[in-house]
C-alpha positions in Angstrom: 6.0 -19.4 13.2 3.4 -19.4 10.4 0.6 -19.0 12.9 2.5 -16.2 14.6 2.7 -14.3 11.3 -1.0 -15.1 10.6 -2.0 -13.6 13.9 0.1 -10.5 13.4 -1.4 -9.9 10.0 -4.9 -10.3 11.4 -4.1 -7.9 14.3 -2.8 -5.3 11.8 -5.9 -5.7 9.6 -3.9 -7.3 6.7 -5.0 -10.3 4.7 -2.6 -13.3 5.1 -1.6 -15.7 2.4 0.8 -18.6 3.1 2.2 -20.9 0.5 4.5 -21.3 -2.5 5.3 -18.1 -4.3 4.2 -19.6 -7.7 0.7 -20.0 -6.4 0.4 -16.6 -4.7 -0.4 -14.9 -8.0 -3.7 -16.8 -7.9 -4.8 -15.0 -4.7 -8.1 -13.2 -5.2 -7.5 -9.5 -4.4 -10.2 -8.2 -6.7 -13.0 -6.8 -4.6 -10.7 -6.0 -1.7 -10.8 -2.4 -0.5 -8.2 -0.2 -2.0 -5.5 0.2 0.7 -5.9 -3.3 1.9 -2.5 -4.8 2.7 -1.6 -8.4 2.0 1.1 -10.3 3.8 2.3 -13.2 1.5 4.5 -15.6 3.5 6.6 -18.1 1.6 7.2 -21.5 3.3 9.4 -21.0 6.3 12.7 -22.9 7.0 13.3 -24.1 10.5 16.8 -25.1 11.8 17.3 -26.2 15.4 20.7 -25.4 17.0 22.2 -27.8 19.5 24.8 -27.1 22.2 27.7 -29.2 23.2 25.6 -31.3 25.6 23.3 -32.3 22.8 20.4 -30.3 24.0 18.7 -27.8 21.8 19.9 -24.2 22.4 17.6 -22.4 20.1 15.6 -22.6 16.9 16.2 -20.5 13.8 13.5 -19.6 11.3 14.4 -18.1 7.9 12.4 -17.1 4.9 10.7 -14.4 2.9 7.5 -12.5 3.0 5.9 -9.7 1.0 3.6 -7.0 2.2 1.8 -5.6 -0.8 -1.2 -3.5 -1.8 -2.8 -2.8 -5.2 -2.0 0.2 -7.2 -2.5 1.6 -10.7 -0.1 0.4 -13.4 0.1 4.0 -14.8 1.5 5.5 -11.6 5.1 6.4 -11.5 7.5 4.7 -9.2 9.0 8.0 -7.8 7.7 11.3 -8.9 10.0 14.3 -8.4 7.0 16.6 -8.5 6.1 17.4 -4.9 2.5 17.9 -5.9 2.0 14.4 -7.2 3.2 11.3 -5.2 4.6 8.3 -6.8 4.3 4.6 -5.8 7.2 4.9 -3.4 5.6 7.7 -1.4 2.0 6.3 -1.6 2.6 2.6 -1.0 6.1 1.4 -0.4 7.4 3.9 2.2 4.3 3.5 4.4 4.6 -0.3 4.2 8.3 -0.1 5.1 7.4 1.9 8.1 4.5 -0.4 9.2 6.9 -3.4 9.0 9.7 -1.6 10.9 7.4 -0.4 13.6 4.1 -2.3 13.9 5.0 -5.8 12.6 8.3 -5.8 14.4 6.8 -4.8 17.7 4.1 -7.5 17.5 6.7 -10.1 16.4 9.1 -9.7 19.3 6.6 -8.6 22.0 7.3 -10.9 24.9 8.4 -13.8 22.6 12.1 -14.0 23.4 12.9 -13.6 19.6 15.9 -12.1 18.0 15.0 -10.7 14.6 17.0 -9.5 11.6 15.8 -8.7 8.1 16.4 -6.8 4.9 13.8 -5.2 2.7 13.7 -4.4 -1.0 11.0 -2.5 -2.9 8.8 -4.3 -5.4 6.6 -2.7 -8.0 3.9 -4.1 -10.2 3.9 -7.6 -8.7 1.5 -10.2 -9.8 -1.3 -9.8 -12.4 -3.1 -7.6 -9.8 -0.4 -4.9 -10.1 0.7 -4.7 -6.4 3.4 -2.6 -4.8 5.3 -3.0 -1.5 8.3 -4.8 -0.2 9.9 -8.2 0.0 11.5 -9.0 3.3 14.2 -11.7 3.9 14.1 -12.6 7.6 16.0 -14.6 10.2 14.3 -15.1 13.5 16.0 -16.9 16.4 13.9 -18.3 19.2 16.0 -18.6 22.3 13.1 -19.9 24.4 12.9 -23.3 22.8 
């Protein structure tokens, strides 16, 4: 599943980082083009499911990932002024849409996967000041 996420991130033009969350803050984002998205994937849990006959019926992957991009610390989260966009309009909403459409489509495309997830906004993450979303996911692979 990790390689699957790595290939999806690459296909979307995002940088991919896999590992424990406490080390993700060490990722070098300085020098990356503004607007570059990063997919940070936490270690993935795998749980096989077995049927009555003892054979494996499916495998279930659960975990979390973040899709983030750099922003300015001074920007407001949500600006009511229609002339000036806040972080939610500039970064978070487009990331939510990219996950719901592009990432989802690439994830399930011909893979026999059942996917469910929930997203929550994150603001000013890491010392690099990044905004985006954290996604809790559950992916069931019925083709195992």
